[in-house]
C-alpha positions as CSV (number, residue, x, y, z in Angstrom):
1,X,8.6,-19.7,16.2
2,X,8.9,-20.6,12.5
3,X,7.5,-18.4,9.9
4,X,4.9,-21.2,9.0
5,X,3.6,-21.3,12.5
6,X,3.7,-17.6,13.0
7,X,1.7,-17.1,9.8
8,X,-0.9,-19.7,11.0
9,X,-1.3,-17.8,14.2
10,X,-1.6,-14.2,12.6
11,X,-4.3,-15.8,10.1
12,X,-6.2,-17.3,13.2
13,X,-6.2,-14.0,15.0
14,X,-7.3,-11.8,12.1
15,X,-9.9,-14.3,10.9
16,X,-11.2,-14.6,14.5
17,X,-11.5,-10.9,14.9
18,X,-13.4,-10.6,11.6
19,X,-15.9,-13.1,12.6
20,X,-16.6,-11.7,15.9
21,X,-16.9,-8.3,14.6
22,X,-18.9,-9.3,11.6
23,X,-17.1,-7.4,9.0
24,X,-13.8,-7.4,7.4
25,X,-10.8,-5.0,7.5
26,X,-12.5,-3.0,4.7
27,X,-15.4,-2.1,6.8
28,X,-19.0,-2.9,7.2
29,X,-20.2,-1.9,3.9
30,X,-17.6,-3.6,1.8
31,X,-19.4,-6.9,1.1
32,X,-22.1,-5.2,-0.8
33,X,-19.8,-2.6,-2.6
34,X,-17.3,-5.0,-3.8
35,X,-19.4,-7.8,-5.1
36,X,-21.5,-6.5,-8.0
37,X,-22.9,-9.1,-10.4
38,X,-20.6,-8.9,-13.1
39,X,-17.3,-8.2,-11.4
40,X,-15.4,-8.0,-8.0
41,X,-14.0,-4.5,-7.7
42,X,-13.2,-2.3,-4.9
43,X,-14.8,1.3,-4.9
44,X,-13.3,4.4,-3.6
45,X,-14.8,3.6,-0.2
46,X,-12.9,0.3,0.2
47,X,-9.6,-0.2,1.8
48,X,-8.0,-1.8,4.8
49,X,-9.0,-0.3,8.0
50,X,-7.1,2.4,10.0
51,X,-8.1,4.0,13.3
52,X,-8.9,7.6,12.3
53,X,-9.8,9.8,15.1
54,X,-13.4,11.0,15.3
55,X,-12.4,14.6,14.6
56,X,-11.3,13.7,11.0
57,X,-13.3,15.6,8.5
58,X,-16.6,13.8,7.9
59,X,-17.1,12.6,4.4
60,X,-19.8,14.7,2.7
61,X,-19.9,16.3,-1.0
62,X,-17.6,18.9,0.3
63,X,-14.7,16.5,0.9
64,X,-12.6,14.1,-1.0
65,X,-10.8,11.0,-0.2
66,X,-7.0,11.5,-0.5
67,X,-4.0,9.1,0.5
68,X,-1.5,10.6,2.6
69,X,1.8,8.7,3.2
70,X,2.6,9.3,6.8
71,X,5.0,7.4,9.1
72,X,3.8,5.0,11.5
73,X,5.0,4.2,15.1
74,X,7.2,1.5,13.6
75,X,8.8,4.0,11.2
76,X,7.2,2.8,8.0
77,X,5.8,5.1,5.4
78,X,2.2,4.0,5.1
79,X,-0.9,5.3,3.2
80,X,-3.7,6.7,5.3
81,X,-6.8,7.8,3.4
82,X,-8.3,10.9,4.9
83,X,-11.2,13.0,3.8
84,X,-9.9,16.5,2.9
85,X,-11.6,19.6,2.0
86,X,-12.7,19.4,-1.6
87,X,-10.4,21.8,-3.8
88,X,-9.2,22.1,-7.5
89,X,-5.5,22.0,-6.3
90,X,-5.7,18.4,-4.9
91,X,-2.0,17.9,-5.2
92,X,-0.8,20.9,-3.5
93,X,-3.3,20.3,-1.0
94,X,-2.1,16.7,-0.2
95,X,1.4,18.0,0.2
96,X,0.4,20.6,2.7
97,X,-1.3,17.9,4.7
98,X,2.0,16.2,5.0
99,X,3.3,19.2,7.2
100,X,3.8,18.7,10.9
101,X,1.5,20.9,13.1
102,X,-0.5,21.8,9.8
103,X,-4.1,21.2,8.9
104,X,-3.5,17.2,9.3
105,X,-2.8,17.5,13.1
106,X,-6.4,16.9,14.2
107,X,-6.8,14.0,11.6
108,X,-3.8,11.9,12.3
109,X,-4.5,8.2,12.9
110,X,-3.3,6.9,16.2
111,X,0.5,6.1,16.0
112,X,1.0,8.1,12.9
113,X,3.0,11.5,12.5
114,X,3.5,13.8,9.5
115,X,6.7,13.8,7.6
116,X,7.4,17.5,6.6
117,X,8.9,19.8,9.3
118,X,6.6,22.5,11.0
119,X,5.9,25.5,9.0
120,X,7.0,24.2,5.7
121,X,5.3,26.2,3.0
122,X,4.6,24.2,-0.4
123,X,3.6,24.6,-3.9
124,X,3.3,22.1,-6.7
125,X,3.4,22.5,-10.3
126,X,2.4,19.7,-12.7
127,X,3.5,19.6,-16.2
128,X,1.9,18.2,-19.3
129,X,4.2,15.2,-19.2
130,X,3.3,14.2,-15.6
131,X,6.0,15.7,-13.6
132,X,5.1,17.2,-10.4
133,X,7.5,19.9,-9.2
134,X,7.2,20.5,-5.6
135,X,8.8,23.7,-4.2
136,X,9.4,23.8,-0.5
137,X,10.5,27.0,1.7
138,X,13.6,26.9,3.8
139,X,11.9,25.3,6.9
140,X,12.1,22.1,4.8
141,X,15.8,21.5,6.0
142,X,14.6,21.3,9.6
143,X,13.9,17.7,9.5
144,X,15.6,14.7,11.2
145,X,18.4,12.9,9.2
146,X,16.7,9.7,9.8
147,X,13.6,10.8,8.1
148,X,15.4,11.7,4.8
149,X,14.4,8.6,2.8
150,X,10.9,8.5,4.3
151,X,10.2,12.1,3.2
152,X,11.3,11.3,-0.4
153,X,9.3,8.2,-0.3
154,X,6.0,10.1,1.1
155,X,6.3,12.8,-1.3
156,X,6.7,10.6,-4.3
157,X,3.9,8.1,-3.4
158,X,1.4,10.8,-2.1
159,X,1.6,12.6,-5.6
160,X,1.7,9.7,-7.8
161,X,-1.7,8.8,-6.4
162,X,-3.0,11.1,-9.0
163,X,-3.4,10.2,-12.5
164,X,-2.0,13.4,-13.9
165,X,1.3,12.7,-11.9
166,X,3.9,10.1,-12.9
167,X,7.2,11.4,-11.6
168,X,8.2,13.9,-8.8
169,X,11.0,16.9,-8.7
170,X,12.0,18.8,-5.5
171,X,13.0,22.5,-5.3
172,X,13.6,24.6,-2.2
173,X,13.1,28.2,-2.4
174,X,13.0,27.9,-6.0
175,X,16.2,26.0,-6.5
176,X,16.2,22.4,-7.9
177,X,17.5,20.0,-5.2
178,X,20.1,17.4,-6.4
179,X,20.6,15.9,-3.0
180,X,18.6,16.3,0.2
181,X,19.8,19.2,2.4
182,X,20.6,17.3,5.8
183,X,22.1,14.2,4.9
184,X,22.8,14.5,1.3
185,X,20.6,11.7,-0.2
186,X,21.3,12.2,-4.0
187,X,17.9,13.0,-5.9
188,X,17.8,11.7,-9.4
189,X,16.3,13.7,-12.0
190,X,12.9,12.8,-11.4
191,X,11.5,10.4,-8.5
192,X,9.0,7.6,-9.2
193,X,7.3,4.7,-7.4
194,X,9.9,2.5,-9.2
195,X,12.5,3.9,-6.6
196,X,10.6,2.0,-3.8
197,X,9.3,2.4,-0.4
198,X,10.1,1.0,2.9
199,X,13.0,-0.6,1.3
200,X,14.0,-3.9,2.7
201,X,17.5,-5.3,1.5
202,X,17.9,-7.8,4.3
203,X,19.4,-11.2,3.3
204,X,20.6,-9.7,-0.1
205,X,24.4,-9.8,-0.7
206,X,24.7,-8.9,-4.3
207,X,22.4,-5.8,-5.0
208,X,23.7,-5.9,-8.6
209,X,22.0,-9.1,-9.5
210,X,18.6,-8.2,-8.0
211,X,15.7,-5.9,-8.9
212,X,13.0,-4.3,-6.7
213,X,9.5,-5.7,-6.2
214,X,7.0,-4.0,-4.0
215,X,4.5,-6.2,-1.9
216,X,2.1,-5.4,0.9
217,X,2.1,-6.9,4.2
218,X,0.0,-6.2,7.3
219,X,0.9,-3.7,9.9
220,X,-0.8,-2.2,12.9
221,X,-2.4,-4.0,15.7
222,X,-5.8,-5.5,16.6
223,X,-8.6,-3.0,15.8
224,X,-6.2,-0.9,13.6
225,X,-4.7,-3.1,10.9
226,X,-3.5,-1.5,7.9
227,X,-1.4,-2.5,4.7
228,X,2.2,-1.6,4.5
229,X,4.1,-1.5,1.1
230,X,7.6,-3.1,1.3
231,X,10.0,-2.9,-1.6
232,X,12.1,-6.1,-1.3
233,X,15.2,-7.1,-3.6
234,X,14.6,-10.3,-5.7
235,X,17.2,-12.3,-7.6
236,X,17.1,-11.7,-11.4
237,X,17.3,-15.5,-11.9
238,X,13.3,-15.3,-11.1
239,X,12.6,-13.8,-14.4
240,X,8.7,-13.2,-13.8
241,X,8.0,-10.3,-11.6
242,X,4.6,-11.5,-10.7
243,X,6.0,-15.0,-9.5
244,X,8.7,-13.0,-7.6
245,X,5.9,-10.9,-5.8
246,X,4.0,-14.2,-4.8
247,X,7.4,-15.7,-3.7
248,X,7.9,-12.6,-1.5
249,X,4.6,-12.7,0.0
250,X,4.9,-16.3,0.9
251,X,8.4,-15.7,2.4
252,X,6.9,-13.1,4.6
253,X,8.2,-9.8,6.0
254,X,11.7,-9.7,7.7
255,X,10.4,-7.6,10.4
256,X,8.4,-8.8,13.4
257,X,6.2,-5.6,13.0
258,X,4.6,-6.7,9.9
259,X,2.8,-10.0,9.0
260,X,1.6,-12.0,6.0
261,X,-1.4,-14.2,5.7
262,X,0.4,-16.3,3.1
263,X,1.6,-19.7,4.3
264,X,5.1,-20.1,3.4
265,X,4.2,-23.4,1.3
266,X,2.0,-21.3,-1.1
267,X,3.1,-21.9,-4.6
268,X,1.8,-21.3,-8.2
269,X,1.2,-24.7,-10.0
270,X,1.7,-23.0,-13.3
271,X,3.1,-20.0,-14.9
272,X,0.9,-16.7,-14.5
273,X,-1.3,-15.7,-17.5
274,X,-1.5,-12.2,-18.5
275,X,-4.0,-11.0,-21.1
276,X,-5.4,-7.4,-21.4
277,X,-4.3,-6.2,-18.1
278,X,-5.6,-9.3,-16.2
279,X,-3.3,-11.7,-14.6
280,X,-4.6,-15.3,-13.8
281,X,-2.9,-17.1,-11.0
282,X,-3.1,-20.7,-10.3
283,X,-2.2,-21.7,-6.8
284,X,-1.9,-24.9,-4.8
285,X,-4.1,-25.6,-1.7
286,X,-1.7,-23.8,0.7
287,X,-3.3,-20.6,-0.4
288,X,-6.4,-21.5,1.9
289,X,-4.3,-20.9,4.8
290,X,-4.4,-24.5,6.4
291,X,-8.1,-24.2,7.5
292,X,-10.5,-27.0,7.4
293,X,-12.7,-25.2,5.3
294,X,-11.6,-24.2,1.7
295,X,-12.0,-20.5,2.0
296,X,-9.6,-18.0,0.6
297,X,-8.8,-15.2,3.3
298,X,-9.9,-11.6,2.2
299,X,-6.9,-10.1,3.6
300,X,-4.6,-12.5,1.8
301,X,-6.6,-11.5,-1.4
302,X,-6.3,-7.8,-0.8
303,X,-2.5,-8.1,-0.2
304,X,-2.2,-10.0,-3.4
305,X,-4.1,-7.7,-5.4
306,X,-2.3,-4.6,-4.1
307,X,0.9,-6.0,-4.7
308,X,0.4,-7.2,-8.3
309,X,-1.3,-4.0,-9.5
310,X,1.8,-2.0,-8.4
311,X,3.3,-3.7,-11.5
312,X,3.1,-2.0,-15.0
313,X,0.2,-3.2,-16.9
314,X,-1.6,-5.4,-14.3
315,X,-5.1,-4.0,-13.6
316,X,-7.0,-7.0,-12.2
317,X,-6.3,-10.6,-10.7
318,X,-8.0,-13.7,-11.2
319,X,-7.3,-16.5,-8.4
320,X,-7.7,-20.3,-9.1
321,X,-6.9,-23.1,-6.7
322,X,-5.6,-26.2,-8.8
323,X,-7.3,-25.0,-12.0
324,X,-10.5,-24.1,-10.3
325,X,-11.9,-20.6,-10.3
326,X,-15.1,-20.8,-8.3
327,X,-13.4,-20.0,-4.8
328,X,-15.3,-19.1,-1.7
329,X,-14.7,-15.9,0.3
330,X,-14.9,-15.5,4.1
331,X,-18.5,-14.0,3.7
332,X,-19.6,-17.2,2.0
333,X,-19.7,-15.7,-1.5
334,X,-18.2,-17.1,-4.6
335,X,-15.1,-15.3,-5.9
336,X,-15.7,-16.2,-9.6
337,X,-14.7,-12.7,-11.1
338,X,-11.3,-10.9,-11.2
339,X,-10.6,-8.4,-8.5
340,X,-9.4,-5.0,-9.3
341,X,-7.2,-2.6,-7.1
342,X,-9.1,-0.2,-4.6
343,X,-9.2,3.5,-5.6
344,X,-7.9,4.3,-2.2
345,X,-6.0,2.1,0.5
346,X,-6.5,2.0,4.2
347,X,-9.8,3.7,4.6
348,X,-12.2,3.9,7.4
349,X,-12.4,1.9,10.7
350,X,-14.0,-1.4,12.0
């Protein structure tokens, strides 16, 4: 099946599930919360759905939504937002919830597992310049070799969700790690999101003339879809990273375990315009997904916003089609205002 036909099929399945269920992948309350009069912005309760078990901590004033980067059944490092007990040490708590057989055990979404070996003790110290130093006990070295990169990515992306953290350092028993203890993966002075996540170099023959761009595809299965960040390598001949991200979304994932709702012929009809943190994108008709009605898919919009706001300086995304800004969403409401990134990703169930 061609990528184009596959995308149409995926679009039909996802849209059909939304119509039948009466709500989108962000849950039943999303329409009300992301459509205020003057802007279209996701709230902290927004996010693509995940199948969180009923015994997850209920959301009350004593809990706080926290993104934990866990490993799904296909081996991807994916954010799942869980309600953790309220604490002043949010960074340390988040890392503790990455430990196997630890407090996260009764909260794990179906198909997900923790990333740190059982019995690993952790502490996190955050400096004034935004570097989080994670000190791990000797039990840390008991992980499987194939999980080495996943652990680095999980720790980095879990901690950098917090505004006070920009980079991450690792220690074991108080000694700074220059390489991982099992497979010897080198650890640069500090880790950041710029290092990437779920790195995909397929089809790239000359890494030296490429650079990383992180985009979001859809993973999971019917009833438990979620967004998966993937770092692709794009040619340096594409100077604009915003255009490069759109191209990768339209190209679609290289893995059959992921999907994109972008048609392969989606293109920008003019250069992106960036001003004061807002990027304006003007697409051709293919962004509608090939349906008779000219409606923009909420999931396509979500993936686009998540992907572009990973780039430095981009805070919100405005979408046009052939120069017209008054688009219509799946709920029938107009999308006339820019869209901002959700505070948390992959929350709730539907």
